[in-house]
C-alpha positions in Angstrom: 0.2 51.0 -1.5 -2.4 49.2 -3.6 -1.1 46.1 -5.5 -2.8 43.9 -8.0 -1.2 40.0 -8.6 -2.4 38.8 -12.0 -1.5 35.0 -12.6 -3.2 31.9 -13.3 -1.5 29.8 -10.7 -3.0 30.0 -7.3 0.2 29.2 -5.7 2.2 32.0 -7.4 -0.3 34.5 -6.2 -0.2 33.3 -2.8 3.9 33.1 -2.8 3.8 36.8 -4.0 1.3 37.9 -1.4 2.9 36.3 1.3 6.3 37.9 0.8 4.7 41.4 0.1 2.9 41.2 3.6 6.6 40.4 5.0 7.9 43.9 3.7 5.5 46.0 6.1 4.2 48.2 2.9 2.6 51.1 4.4 -1.1 51.0 3.6 -0.9 47.8 1.7 -4.1 46.5 -0.1 -3.7 43.5 -2.4 -6.1 42.2 -5.1 -6.0 39.3 -7.1 -6.8 38.5 -11.1 -6.6 35.1 -12.6 -6.7 36.2 -16.1 -6.1 39.1 -18.4 -10.0 40.4 -18.7 -10.3 40.1 -14.8 -7.1 42.1 -14.8 -8.6 44.6 -17.0 -11.6 44.9 -14.6 -9.6 45.1 -11.6 -7.4 48.0 -13.2 -10.6 50.0 -13.8 -12.2 49.6 -10.4 -8.7 49.7 -8.2 -6.4 52.1 -10.1 -3.6 50.5 -8.2 -0.3 51.9 -8.0 1.5 48.6 -8.8 0.4 45.5 -11.1 2.5 42.0 -10.9 1.6 40.5 -14.3 2.2 37.3 -15.7 2.8 36.9 -19.5 0.9 33.7 -20.1 -2.5 34.0 -18.8 -5.8 32.6 -20.3 -8.2 34.6 -22.4 -6.1 37.7 -22.7 -2.1 37.5 -22.6 -0.4 39.6 -20.2 1.4 41.9 -22.6 -1.6 42.6 -24.4 -3.7 43.3 -21.0 -0.9 46.0 -19.9 -1.3 47.5 -23.2 -4.9 47.9 -22.7 -4.4 48.3 -19.1 -2.1 51.4 -19.5 -5.2 53.4 -20.9 -7.6 52.3 -18.4 -5.0 53.0 -15.1 -2.2 55.2 -16.7 -0.6 55.7 -13.1 0.4 52.4 -12.7 3.6 50.8 -12.6 3.7 47.3 -14.3 6.0 44.5 -13.2 6.0 41.4 -15.6 6.2 37.8 -14.0 7.4 34.9 -16.3 8.8 31.5 -16.2 10.1 32.6 -19.9 13.1 34.7 -20.7 12.7 35.0 -24.5 14.2 38.0 -26.1 10.8 39.0 -28.0 9.0 39.1 -24.7 11.6 41.4 -23.1 11.5 43.5 -26.6 7.7 44.2 -26.4 7.9 44.9 -22.3 10.5 47.3 -23.4 8.3 49.1 -25.9 5.4 49.2 -23.3 8.1 51.1 -21.1 8.2 48.2 -18.5 11.4 48.3 -16.2 10.9 45.5 -14.0 11.1 41.9 -15.6 11.0 39.2 -12.8 11.3 35.6 -13.6 9.0 33.2 -11.3 9.4 32.0 -8.9 10.4 35.5 -7.1 12.2 35.4 -4.2 11.9 37.9 -1.2 15.0 39.5 -1.7 13.9 40.2 -5.5 10.5 41.7 -4.5 12.1 44.0 -1.8 14.2 45.4 -4.5 11.5 45.6 -7.1 9.2 47.3 -4.2 12.1 49.8 -3.0 12.8 50.8 -6.7 9.0 51.5 -7.5 8.3 53.2 -4.2 11.0 55.7 -5.1 9.5 56.3 -8.6 5.9 56.7 -6.9 7.6 59.2 -4.4 8.9 61.0 -7.1 5.7 61.0 -9.5 3.7 62.1 -6.3 5.8 64.9 -5.7 5.5 66.1 -9.4 1.5 65.8 -9.2 1.6 68.0 -6.1 3.7 70.6 -7.8 1.6 70.6 -11.0 -1.6 70.3 -9.0 -0.5 73.6 -6.7 0.7 75.0 -10.2 -2.5 74.6 -12.0 -4.5 76.1 -9.0 -2.4 79.1 -8.7 -2.4 79.7 -12.7 -6.0 79.5 -12.4 -6.6 81.9 -9.8 -3.9 84.4 -11.3 -5.6 84.4 -14.4 -9.2 84.3 -12.9 -10.4 81.8 -15.2 -9.7 78.0 -16.3 -6.5 77.1 -17.2 -6.0 74.2 -19.5 -2.9 71.9 -18.6 -2.6 68.5 -20.3 0.1 67.3 -17.6 -2.7 67.1 -15.0 -5.7 64.7 -16.0 -8.6 67.1 -14.7 -11.2 64.9 -16.3 -10.5 62.1 -13.5 -10.3 64.7 -10.8 -12.7 65.9 -8.0 -11.9 68.7 -5.5 -13.0 69.9 -2.4 -12.3 73.5 -0.9 -12.1 74.7 2.7 -12.0 78.5 3.3 -10.1 79.3 6.5 -10.9 82.7 7.9 -8.5 84.4 11.0 -10.4 87.2 12.9 -9.2 89.2 15.8 -5.5 88.1 14.9 -3.0 90.6 16.4 0.7 90.7 15.7 1.4 89.9 19.7 -0.9 86.5 19.5 0.8 83.5 20.1 -1.4 82.1 17.3 -0.6 83.2 13.5 -2.1 81.8 10.2 1.3 80.5 9.5 1.4 78.4 12.4 -2.1 77.0 12.0 -1.6 76.2 8.2 1.8 74.2 9.0 -0.2 72.0 11.3 -2.9 71.7 8.6 -0.3 70.8 6.2 1.2 68.1 8.7 -2.6 66.7 9.1 -2.5 66.2 5.3 1.0 64.8 4.8 -0.1 61.0 5.8 -2.6 61.1 3.0 -0.9 62.9 0.3 0.3 60.6 -2.8 -0.3 60.3 -6.4 -4.1 60.2 -6.1 -4.3 62.9 -3.4 -3.3 66.7 -3.2 -3.6 69.5 -1.2 -2.4 73.1 -1.7 -3.0 76.4 0.0 -4.0 79.5 -1.5 -4.0 82.9 0.3 -7.2 84.3 -1.4 -7.4 87.5 0.8 -6.1 89.3 3.7 -6.5 86.6 6.6 -8.4 84.5 4.5 -6.8 81.1 2.9 -8.3 78.4 0.9 -7.4 74.8 1.3 -7.7 73.2 -2.0 -7.9 69.2 -1.9 -7.7 67.2 -5.1 -8.0 63.3 -5.8 -8.5 61.3 -8.8 -11.0 58.2 -9.0 -8.4 56.1 -7.5 -11.2 53.6 -6.3 -12.4 54.4 -2.7 -9.1 55.6 -1.4 -9.3 59.1 -2.7 -12.5 60.1 -1.1 -11.6 57.9 2.0 -8.5 59.9 2.5 -10.3 63.0 1.9 -12.7 62.6 4.9 -9.9 61.3 7.2 -7.9 64.5 6.3 -10.4 66.9 6.8 -11.9 65.2 10.2 -7.8 65.3 11.3 -7.7 69.1 10.3 -11.1 69.9 12.3 -9.7 68.1 15.2 -6.8 70.1 15.2 -8.8 73.4 14.7 -11.0 72.6 17.7 -7.7 71.9 20.0 -6.2 75.5 18.9 -9.6 77.3 19.7 -9.6 75.5 23.1 -5.6 76.6 23.7 -6.1 80.1 21.9 -9.4 80.9 23.8 -10.9 84.0 22.1 -7.4 85.8 21.1 -8.2 84.9 17.5 -11.2 83.4 15.8 -10.8 80.6 13.4 -13.6 80.1 10.9 -13.9 77.1 8.7 -16.1 76.8 5.4 -16.3 73.7 3.8 -17.4 73.6 0.2 -19.0 70.3 -1.6 -17.1 68.0 -3.8 -17.0 69.2 -7.5 -15.3 68.3 -10.5 -11.9 69.8 -11.1 -13.0 71.6 -14.3 -15.5 73.6 -12.3 -12.9 74.7 -9.8 -13.1 78.3 -10.8 -16.4 78.8 -10.5 -16.8 77.0 -7.0 -13.5 78.7 -5.6 -15.3 82.2 -6.7 -18.6 81.3 -4.7 -16.9 80.2 -1.8 -14.9 83.5 -1.5 -18.1 85.3 -1.8 -19.9 83.2 1.2 -17.2 83.4 3.4 -17.9 87.1 4.8 -20.9 86.0 6.2 -19.3 84.8 9.3 -19.4 88.5 10.4 -23.1 88.1 11.3 -23.4 84.3 11.6 -20.5 84.1 14.1 -16.8 83.6 13.8 -15.0 80.5 15.3 -17.5 78.2 13.8 -17.5 75.2 11.2 -20.0 76.0 8.5 -20.9 74.3 5.2 -20.8 76.2 1.9 -24.6 75.1 1.2 -25.6 76.4 4.7 -24.5 79.9 3.9 -26.0 79.7 0.6 -29.2 79.0 2.1 -28.7 82.0 4.3 -28.5 84.3 1.3 -31.4 83.0 0.0 -33.3 83.6 3.2 -31.8 87.0 4.2 -30.5 88.5 1.0 -29.4 91.8 3.1 -26.9 89.7 4.8 -24.3 89.4 2.2 -23.9 93.4 1.5 -23.7 94.0 5.0 -21.2 91.3 6.0 -19.0 92.1 2.9 -18.5 95.7 4.5 -17.9 94.4 7.7 -15.1 92.1 6.9 -13.7 95.3 4.7 -13.6 97.4 7.7 -11.6 94.6 9.7 -9.3 94.9 6.7 -9.0 98.6 6.3 -8.5 98.5 10.0 -5.5 96.2 9.9 -3.8 98.0 6.9 -4.5 101.2 8.8 -6.1 102.8 5.9 -8.4 105.5 7.6 -9.8 107.0 4.3 -11.2 103.6 3.2 -12.3 102.6 6.5 -14.3 105.8 7.2 -15.8 105.3 3.7 -16.8 102.0 4.5 -18.2 103.2 7.6 -20.8 105.5 5.7 -21.5 103.0 3.3 -22.5 100.6 6.1 -24.4 103.2 7.7 -26.4 104.2 4.7 -26.8 100.6 4.0 -28.6 99.8 7.2 -30.6 103.0 7.2 -31.8 103.1 3.8 -32.8 99.0 4.0 -34.5 99.8 7.6 -32.3 97.6 9.3 -31.5 100.0 12.3 -34.5 98.2 14.6 -33.1 94.7 13.8 -31.7 94.1 17.3 -30.1 90.7 16.5 -28.4 91.9 13.3 -27.0 95.0 15.2 -25.6 93.1 18.1 -24.1 90.5 15.6 -22.2 93.2 13.8 -21.1 94.7 17.0 -20.0 91.4 18.3 -17.9 90.6 15.3 -16.4 94.2 15.2 -15.7 93.9 18.9 -13.6 90.7 18.0 -12.2 92.0 14.6 -11.0 95.5 15.4 -11.7 95.8 19.1 -14.6 98.1 18.8 -15.8 99.4 22.1 -19.3 98.1 22.1 -21.2 96.3 24.7 -23.2 92.9 24.0 -26.6 94.4 23.8 -25.7 97.4 22.0 -28.5 99.4 19.8 -28.0 100.8 16.2 -27.5 104.4 18.0 -24.7 103.2 20.2 -22.9 101.1 17.2 -23.2 103.9 14.9 -21.9 106.4 17.2 -18.7 104.2 18.1 -18.0 103.2 14.7 -18.1 107.2 13.7 -15.8 108.0 16.7 -13.5 105.0 15.8 -13.1 106.6 12.3 -12.4 109.9 13.6 -9.9 108.5 15.8 -8.2 106.6 13.0 -7.9 109.7 11.0 -6.8 111.8 14.1 -4.0 109.5 14.9 -2.1 110.7 11.7 0.0 113.7 13.0 2.4 113.9 10.4 1.6 117.1 8.2 2.4 115.4 4.8 0.4 112.5 5.6 -2.5 114.3 6.8 -2.7 116.1 3.5 -2.0 112.7 1.4 -5.4 111.7 3.5 -7.5 114.8 2.9 -6.5 114.4 -0.7 -7.6 110.9 -0.9 -10.8 111.6 1.1 -11.5 114.5 -1.2 -11.1 112.3 -4.5 -13.5 109.9 -3.4 -16.0 112.4 -2.4 -15.8 115.7 -4.2 -19.3 114.8 -6.2 -21.0 115.2 -2.8 -21.6 118.1 -0.4 -18.1 118.7 0.7 -16.6 121.8 2.5 -13.6 122.8 4.3 -15.8 122.6 7.6 -17.1 119.2 7.0 -13.6 117.8 6.0 -11.9 119.6 8.9 -14.4 118.2 11.5 -13.9 114.7 10.0 -10.0 115.1 10.5 -10.4 116.5 14.1 -8.5 119.8 13.0 -9.7 123.4 12.5 -11.0 124.7 9.3 -8.3 127.6 9.3 -5.5 125.0 9.9 -6.7 122.6 7.3 -7.0 125.6 4.6 -3.3 127.0 5.5 -1.8 123.5 5.5 -3.3 122.4 2.5 -2.3 125.3 0.5 1.1 124.9 1.9 1.5 121.3 0.9 0.0 121.1 -2.4 0.3 124.8 -3.5 -3.3 125.4 -4.0 -6.6 126.3 -2.3 -9.0 123.6 -0.9 -11.8 125.1 -2.5 -9.8 125.4 -6.0 -8.7 121.7 -5.7 -12.4 120.5 -5.1 -13.6 122.7 -8.1 -10.8 121.3 -10.4 -11.5 117.7 -9.6 -15.2 118.6 -10.5 -14.3 120.5 -14.0 -12.1 117.5 -14.8 -15.0 114.7 -14.1 -17.3 117.5 -16.2 -15.2 117.1 -19.2 -15.3 113.5 -19.0 -18.8 113.0 -18.8 -19.5 115.5 -21.6 -17.3 113.7 -24.1 -17.9 110.3 -22.9 -21.7 110.1 -22.3 -25.3 111.4 -23.7 -25.8 112.9 -20.3 -27.4 116.6 -20.4 -25.7 119.7 -18.8 -28.3 119.7 -16.1 -27.5 116.0 -15.4 -23.6 116.7 -15.7 -23.9 119.5 -13.1 -25.6 117.1 -10.5 -23.0 114.3 -11.1 -20.2 116.5 -9.9 -21.5 117.7 -6.8 -23.3 120.9 -7.9 -26.7 122.2 -7.8 -27.0 125.4 -10.1 -26.5 124.7 -13.9 -25.6 128.3 -14.3 -23.0 128.5 -11.6 -21.6 125.1 -12.9 -21.7 126.5 -16.5 -19.6 129.7 -15.6 -16.8 127.5 -13.5 -16.6 125.3 -16.8 -16.4 128.2 -19.1 -13.6 129.8 -16.9 -11.6 126.4 -16.7 -12.1 125.8 -20.8 -13.1 129.2 -22.3 -16.4 127.7 -23.6 -19.7 127.0 -22.1 -20.4 123.1 -21.3 -23.1 123.1 -24.5 -20.5 124.6 -26.8 -17.9 122.1 -25.7 -20.2 119.2 -26.0 -21.4 120.5 -29.5 -17.9 121.1 -30.8 -16.9 117.3 -29.4 -19.8 115.8 -31.4 -18.8 117.7 -34.4 -15.3 116.6 -34.4 -16.0 112.9 -34.0 
């Protein structure tokens, strides 16, 4: 607790200081002022929790100083000290919302009672501040934009973010994200108060963000932040040693920034956390370091984003999305000519070995990584033995790939079933043949493109996965009764 004693009498200040020190107040820091103007300077520099103020002081009286001081340090609780008990003073003190009014000399018992009362008030206000802070952060993230709220003075607040990523976490592991987060909260508890806040945001699957906020309460806020983060890092080192390689915990610490720019800092941090997939997991990074990597190696970001997505789809058991992401990753590596980048390929293999249990050796080359990923994807699809689930997966895959070269044989091979079985099962479950279903998807998309775009019929043909304009025109006329050219002309004339 930070306290200012403002009184022009040295013995009064000494007596109050002596009694305060007897009370064993946690984190007690005492500052002194001898007149009203000095009190205002101390309020601006220290932003104390409590100020004991004498009514009668030179240069600027106590009540006038309090009136100005409430604008400088709105969170400070003021206690009047006076040798007078006139009603006018008390009436003005009440107008300034000052609850404590002590006659000098102040006894130890009086001081103890006042400090206890103010302590309870500060605890209540701190809890309300934490609630508002957490609520504001949640509202901004939900709205995907800054949110104004007069109840929280954002102009006086600075923030810092730490992203926490868990890779390789399985349900059977002793370590869970919730357990680690609980330890992080316990690390922060000793520092929390009206000037220092922390809340936790579940930003994505197996990724959290610790959000710290503190106002300009002298040096205390920044000191608490440094100490709190140091404690969290020490705790994390201990967890890593205890858990060995069971779960990889990666921390990414952002820079300190004004609260009003929270939304933008949060978005940037979210983008950069995926870089752990190639830079290495279970490491502490600074956001600035990862940002420098994106400038030096621009190909890292899209590859890392796909690697992290693979881990997410594997955890959620989403075989279609997993297979599609594998295809995107392979295409990106090959079109960017990165398959000969041994360091990148091995780093990707190491991440996938940790994140999804991919069976690749530490010295894997691109051919081995590609082969194992495709086999893994096929095994995920093949593990679905329920007939209706297989068809749901095939339908989902077809909707995502109908504009590409797609056939019964290709899809059957992907799902590790025979083409004849696929055709029969698809017709039985959906009531239509696979080829007809693909054609219907293509014609619906062609109809949309003819209405919503300026694409030519030839361009639309290519967009829906066909290569013969005449064949496309026949199919379209069969479905809609007119040729694509007529359909487009009629649509334009009816606008």
